C-alpha positions as CSV (number, residue, x, y, z in Angstrom):
1,M,-5.4,-5.6,-10.5
2,P,-8.8,-5.5,-10.0
3,I,-10.6,-7.8,-7.3
4,L,-13.9,-8.6,-8.0
5,V,-15.3,-8.8,-4.4
6,R,-19.1,-10.4,-4.4
7,T,-20.8,-9.5,-1.4
8,E,-24.9,-9.9,-0.9
9,D,-25.6,-8.1,2.1
10,P,-26.5,-4.3,0.7
11,A,-24.8,-1.9,3.5
12,F,-21.9,-3.6,3.0
13,S,-22.1,-2.9,-0.8
14,R,-22.6,0.6,0.1
15,M,-19.6,0.5,2.1
16,L,-17.5,-0.4,0.0
17,I,-19.0,1.5,-3.0
18,G,-18.3,4.5,-1.1
19,R,-14.7,3.8,0.3
20,Y,-13.0,2.8,-3.0
21,G,-15.8,3.9,-6.1
22,G,-12.9,6.0,-6.8
23,F,-10.9,3.0,-8.3
24,V,-14.5,0.4,-9.2
25,N,-13.3,-0.4,-12.8
26,E,-16.4,-2.3,-14.3
27,C,-14.6,-3.0,-17.4
28,G,-12.0,-4.5,-16.2
29,S,-10.9,-8.3,-16.2
30,P,-10.1,-9.7,-12.6
31,V,-7.1,-11.0,-11.6
32,F,-8.7,-12.3,-8.4
33,E,-12.2,-12.8,-7.3
34,L,-13.8,-12.4,-3.4
35,D,-17.2,-13.9,-2.4
36,T,-17.9,-12.5,1.0
37,D,-19.6,-13.5,4.4
38,V,-20.4,-10.5,6.1
39,V,-20.7,-11.2,10.1
40,S,-22.1,-8.6,13.3
41,A,-19.8,-10.9,15.2
42,G,-15.9,-10.3,15.3
43,K,-13.4,-9.0,17.3
44,A,-12.7,-5.0,15.8
45,S,-9.1,-5.2,15.4
46,D,-6.3,-3.1,13.3
47,D,-3.4,-4.5,15.3
48,E,-0.7,-6.0,13.0
49,D,0.8,-8.4,16.1
50,D,-3.0,-10.2,15.8
51,L,-2.5,-10.8,12.2
52,R,-1.9,-14.0,11.0
53,V,-0.9,-15.5,7.1
54,R,0.5,-18.5,6.4
55,L,0.3,-20.8,3.3
56,E,-1.7,-24.5,3.8
57,G,-2.0,-26.9,1.4
58,G,-1.9,-24.5,-1.7
59,C,-3.8,-22.4,0.0
60,W,-3.5,-18.8,2.0
61,I,-4.8,-18.1,4.7
62,L,-5.5,-15.2,6.3
63,E,-6.8,-14.7,9.8
64,R,-7.1,-11.7,12.4
65,G,-9.8,-10.8,14.9
66,D,-12.4,-9.9,12.7
67,F,-11.3,-11.4,9.4
68,H,-10.5,-15.0,7.6
69,A,-9.9,-15.6,4.1
70,E,-9.0,-19.1,2.6
71,C,-7.6,-17.5,-1.0
72,D,-6.2,-20.0,-3.6
73,F,-3.7,-18.8,-5.8
74,K,-4.1,-20.8,-7.9
75,R,-8.1,-20.6,-9.2
76,R,-7.9,-17.0,-8.2
77,R,-10.8,-17.2,-6.3
78,G,-11.6,-16.8,-2.2
79,R,-14.2,-16.8,0.4
80,I,-13.9,-13.7,3.4
81,R,-16.3,-14.2,6.3
82,L,-15.0,-10.8,8.1
83,A,-17.0,-8.4,10.3
84,A,-18.8,-5.6,8.4
85,T,-16.5,-2.8,8.6
86,P,-13.8,-0.7,6.8
87,W,-10.7,-2.2,8.6
88,A,-11.3,-5.6,8.1
89,I,-12.0,-5.4,4.0
90,D,-9.0,-3.5,3.9
91,A,-6.9,-5.2,5.8
92,V,-7.8,-8.1,3.5
93,L,-7.0,-6.1,0.6
94,R,-4.5,-4.6,1.7
95,I,-2.7,-8.4,1.9
96,L,-3.7,-9.9,-1.2
97,H,-2.5,-7.3,-3.1
98,S,0.9,-7.4,-1.0
99,L,0.6,-11.3,-1.9
100,L,-0.2,-11.0,-5.8
101,L,2.3,-7.9,-6.1
102,A,4.9,-10.2,-4.7
103,Q,5.0,-12.7,-7.4
104,Q,4.8,-9.9,-10.2
105,G,8.1,-8.0,-8.7
106,G,5.8,-4.9,-7.7
107,L,5.6,-3.7,-3.9
108,L,3.2,-2.1,-1.5
109,V,4.7,0.1,0.5
110,H,4.6,2.4,3.4
111,A,5.1,5.6,2.1
112,A,3.2,8.9,0.9
113,S,3.3,9.2,-2.9
114,A,1.9,12.7,-5.5
115,V,2.8,13.3,-9.3
116,R,4.4,16.6,-9.7
117,N,5.2,17.8,-12.9
118,G,4.2,13.9,-14.2
119,S,6.3,12.4,-12.3
120,A,5.9,10.2,-9.6
121,F,7.6,10.6,-5.8
122,L,7.0,8.3,-2.9
123,F,8.2,9.6,1.0
124,A,9.1,6.6,3.3
125,G,8.9,6.1,6.8
126,I,7.2,4.1,9.7
127,S,4.7,5.4,11.4
128,G,5.3,8.7,13.2
129,A,7.9,9.8,10.4
130,G,6.2,12.5,8.4
131,K,4.1,10.7,5.9
132,T,0.8,12.8,6.8
133,T,2.3,16.0,6.8
134,I,4.4,16.1,4.3
135,S,1.2,15.2,2.3
136,R,-0.6,18.5,4.2
137,L,2.3,20.4,2.8
138,A,1.3,19.1,-0.6
139,P,1.8,22.0,-3.5
140,A,-2.3,22.7,-5.3
141,D,-0.2,21.5,-8.4
142,A,0.5,17.6,-7.0
143,T,-1.6,14.8,-7.2
144,L,-2.2,12.3,-4.3
145,L,-1.6,9.5,-4.4
146,T,-2.2,8.4,-1.3
147,D,-0.3,9.4,2.7
148,E,0.0,6.2,3.1
149,I,0.7,2.4,1.2
150,S,2.1,3.3,-1.6
151,Y,1.1,0.8,-5.4
152,V,4.9,0.6,-7.3
153,R,5.1,-1.4,-9.9
154,D,6.9,-1.7,-13.7
155,G,8.3,1.4,-12.4
156,L,5.8,3.2,-11.8
157,A,3.7,4.9,-9.1
158,W,-0.1,4.1,-8.5
159,G,-2.7,5.8,-6.3
160,T,-4.6,3.5,-4.5
161,P,-7.2,4.4,-2.2
162,F,-5.6,3.1,0.9
163,S,-5.5,6.2,3.5
164,G,-4.1,7.3,6.1
165,E,-4.5,9.8,8.6
166,L,-5.8,12.0,6.0
167,A,-9.5,10.1,5.6
168,E,-9.2,11.2,1.7
169,P,-8.6,8.3,-0.9
170,G,-5.5,9.0,-2.9
171,A,-6.5,9.8,-7.2
172,N,-6.7,6.9,-9.7
173,T,-3.8,7.9,-12.0
174,Q,0.0,7.3,-12.6
175,A,3.4,8.2,-13.0
176,P,6.7,7.2,-13.8
177,L,8.8,6.7,-10.0
178,R,11.4,9.6,-10.2
179,A,12.8,9.2,-6.9
180,I,12.5,8.2,-3.1
181,Y,12.5,9.8,0.0
182,L,12.9,8.5,3.1
183,L,12.4,11.1,5.9
184,S,13.2,12.0,8.7
185,K,12.3,15.2,10.9
186,G,15.1,17.8,11.5
187,P,15.6,21.3,12.0
188,E,16.2,22.0,8.6
189,N,15.0,20.7,4.7
190,R,17.7,19.5,3.8
191,I,18.6,16.0,1.3
192,E,21.5,14.1,2.0
193,P,22.4,10.8,0.1
194,V,22.2,6.9,1.7
195,S,24.8,4.1,0.4
196,A,22.9,1.6,-1.9
197,A,22.5,-0.8,1.5
198,E,20.7,2.0,3.4
199,A,18.6,1.9,0.6
200,V,18.2,-0.9,0.5
201,R,17.3,-2.2,4.3
202,V,15.2,1.3,5.3
203,L,12.5,0.0,2.0
204,L,12.8,-3.5,3.2
205,E,11.4,-1.6,7.0
206,C,9.1,-0.3,4.5
207,I,8.0,-2.9,2.3
208,L,4.1,-4.5,3.7
209,F,4.4,-8.3,3.4
210,F,3.6,-10.5,6.1
211,A,3.9,-13.8,4.7
212,H,6.5,-16.1,5.8
213,D,7.3,-18.0,2.8
214,G,11.0,-18.6,1.9
215,E,10.1,-17.8,-1.8
216,L,8.2,-14.5,-2.0
217,V,10.4,-13.2,0.5
218,G,13.1,-13.8,-1.6
219,K,11.0,-12.1,-4.7
220,V,10.2,-9.1,-2.7
221,F,13.8,-8.8,-1.1
222,D,15.0,-8.5,-5.0
223,S,12.3,-6.8,-5.7
224,A,13.2,-3.7,-3.1
225,C,17.0,-4.6,-4.9
226,E,16.3,-4.1,-8.2
227,L,14.2,-0.9,-7.4
228,A,17.1,1.0,-5.1
229,A,18.7,0.5,-8.2
230,R,16.5,1.9,-10.3
231,V,15.6,4.9,-8.3
232,P,17.5,7.4,-6.6
233,V,16.9,6.9,-2.7
234,R,18.0,10.2,-1.1
235,R,17.2,11.1,2.8
236,L,14.7,13.9,3.3
237,F,15.1,16.3,6.3
238,F,12.3,18.1,7.0
239,V,10.8,21.0,9.3
240,P,6.5,21.1,8.7
241,D,7.2,23.8,5.5
242,A,5.8,24.0,2.8
243,R,8.9,25.3,1.0
244,V,9.6,21.5,1.2
245,W,8.2,20.7,-2.2
246,D,10.4,23.4,-3.7
247,L,13.6,21.1,-3.0
248,V,12.2,18.3,-3.8
249,C,10.6,18.4,-6.7
């Protein structure tokens, strides 16, 4: 879903190109357009507890110490006032994608993901579960889509520029999603089945979504249930050993 970002700030433009250059699509038709007002003031922040996302008068308001955005989904236009930091624009784009995806049955998931042998695999978990570790262990024939935020839509997993500790964008590609693994650290590499209810519960914990809106929350819940019903979900216990990849795919 291409998003057009307008800016008159040359330094901010260079930062955008450097951070998202591999995902720029000059021929794409934008589904949303953002005008930016870059300011030097603003509290640098990546604290989710400081974040507020609300629907007000038909307009989505996104606020944190380092940005304020007003997004009109009917007009598909928005304006952001933000600090000139990568954390601010990253947060706005993640939230915006999560809202747009929710309306179309897609999800942003706290998960590493990779393509191997033509299929995509998600490794979901909260912070510290091992997303970065399993990404570092990926074999040479695996294409990393992300080590942090996975983009799932229409049965496919897509690469994203949103990175975690690896500080590297994923590959701009996609593949059919074959399996989802719920990460747990353990004394050995092994896979265990999970119930349908457990699969949905853990997936919901890993979905990136901050809006307190009943209709959209319902759509996210339905999408999580549909995903768990369509794609095998298993618990993966692993040690930091590259042989775990031979077990999962």
